[in-house]
N, C-alpha and C positions, 0 to 999 in steps of 0.2 A: 716136194710136198705142196699141197694146195694151200694158198695163203689163208683162205677162210677157215680151214681146219686148225691151222696154227693159231689164228686169232681166237677161235672158240675155246681152245684148250689153254692157251697161255696169256690171252688178253691183248696181245699186240702182234703185229706182223713181223715177228722175228724170223731169222733164218733157222731152218731145221732140215735134217734129212730123215728118212724113215726110222732109223734107229734112235736118234736123239728125240724125235717126236714121241716114239713109243715109250722110251725110258722116262721122259719128263713127267712130273707130277702136275695134275690139273691145278690151275691158279686158285680155284676155290678151296682146295685142300692145302696147297703150299703156303698161301697167305695165312691161313689158320695156324699152321705149324710155325711159320716165321715169327708170329707174334710173341712166342715164348722167348725169343732171342733178343727182345727189345733192349737196346743200349749195351749189348755185349760184343766182345771181340770173338768171332766165330771161326772155327775150323770146319771146312766142308770137305768131305771126301767125294770123289767122282763128280766133277763139274758137269759132265754131259754137255748139253747145249746152253748151260748157264741159267736155266729157268728158275731153279730153286735159289741159286746164288743171287739172282736179281731180287727175289722176294725177301730173302734174308737181309740183303743190303738196304731194303726199304726201312727196316727196323733196327738193324744192328749198327754198332759203331763202325765195324769193319769186318770183312769176310776174307779169309785166306782159303782159297779153293784149289784143290789138287785134282789133276787127272793125268793119267799115263799116256793118253792119246793126244798127240799134238793137234790133230784136226779138230777135236772137240774143244780144246783150249782156244783155238782160233775162232771157232763158231761162238763160244761163250763170250769171248772178249767183244766181238762185234755186237752181240745181243745186249751186252751190258752198256755199250755206247748208245745203242738205240733206246735203251731204257733210261739213260741219263744217270746211271749209278756207277759208271766205270771207275770213278775216283774212290769208291768205297769198297772195291773188290780187288784183291791181288790174286791173279790166276797163276798157278805154279805148275809147270809141266814136269812132273816127276812121279815116281812110284810113291804112294803115301807112306810106305814103310821107311823109305829112305828120306823122303821130304820132311817128315815130322821130326826128324833128328836135327833139323836146322834150328839152332837155339833161338834165332831171332823170331821165329814163328812160335815155337813151343812155349817160350817164356811169356808170350802175350795172350795165349788162348784162355778164354773164360768159359767157353762151351763149345760143343761139337755137334755137327749135323752129319750123321753117317748114313749115306744112301748108296750102298754098293750096287753094282749092276746085277740084275737077276739073270743068272745063267740058265737059259731055256734051251733044252736040247730036243724039243719035240713033244708030241702028244702024250707020251708016257713019262714025261719028266716029273720027278718027285722033288718038291721043295723041302728043305730042312734047314734048321739052325745049327744043331749039333753036327759037327763035321760038315759045315755049310758048303754049299756049292754056288754061292754068289761069287762075284769077282770084284774085289778080293773077298775071301771068306769072312762072313759076318761075325762068326764067333771069335776068330782070332783078332779081327780088326777092333771089335768092341773091347776085348780084354786089353789090348794095347792102348787104346785111347782113354779108357777109364783109369789107367795107371797114370796118365798125364794130368787128367782133370775129371772129377766125378760127374760133371754136368754134361749130359749127352742125350741126343735123340737118335734112335736107330730105326730106320725104315726097313720093313720086312714084307715079303709077300703074304697075303692073307690066306695062305693054304697050309701053313705050318701048324702042327698040333701044339696047342698052348702049353702042354706039359714040357715042351722043349725049352721053355723060358723059365721054368720053375726054380732052377738052381741059381739064377742071376741075382745080383744085389737088389735091394728094394727098388721097385720101379712102378710106374703107372703104365699099363698097357692100354693104349687108346686104339679103338677100332674106328677107322674113317670110312664113311659111306658117301657115295656119289650117286645121286638118283636112286637111292635105296639099295644100291649094290655095294657090298663090302669091297673096298679098293686097297686098303693098306692096314697093316699092323704098325703102330708106332710105339716104341718102348722109350719112355722118358725116365732119365736118371738124375739124381742129385736135385739141384734147385729147379730144374726144368719140369720135375714131376709135381703134379697137383695133388695126386692121391696115390696111395699104395694099393691100387686095385685096378680093375678093368673099367674103362670109361668109353664113351661113344661120342662121335661127332658126325653129324649128318649135314652135308652141304646142300 
């Protein structure tokens, strides 16, 4: 990846490959989201290159971040060192479904940042939440995590019909825009929700 592109998207010359660069959330949006986790102990799913982990650690007490891919964990660890927040993040190489059962993590969590990989299978790919095709599936993952703690933010592709979220517990659905383009749906639950309605943020 070109260093300048990484700096423009994430704010620092981190290491990234094409996939972790594509998956990572722009710093202007991730910093906005991370503010909600101020002074909390946070569970993060899908570390990727660690870019959201780093922003969460800027505000949170501590971040426990899971990823099933060892190469991503290695990249995220190196990036957290470059950002100077490595002492505030514990990266765990494990499947989130297995890893969350570790009592030493589960008992500490005060809020969760859920950002599954968007499974994209080409031009005709259809994004959905019900019977989700993210990795891991967003609907199952959210249900499991809300049973552990009601405070959660779920990141979703901005292509899903909003009625697919209507059955969920009370939440704020935040639409995040970057340069006037809708980039993300963010569903905030529990104490992380500011309103029980649709809200907007434009970076």
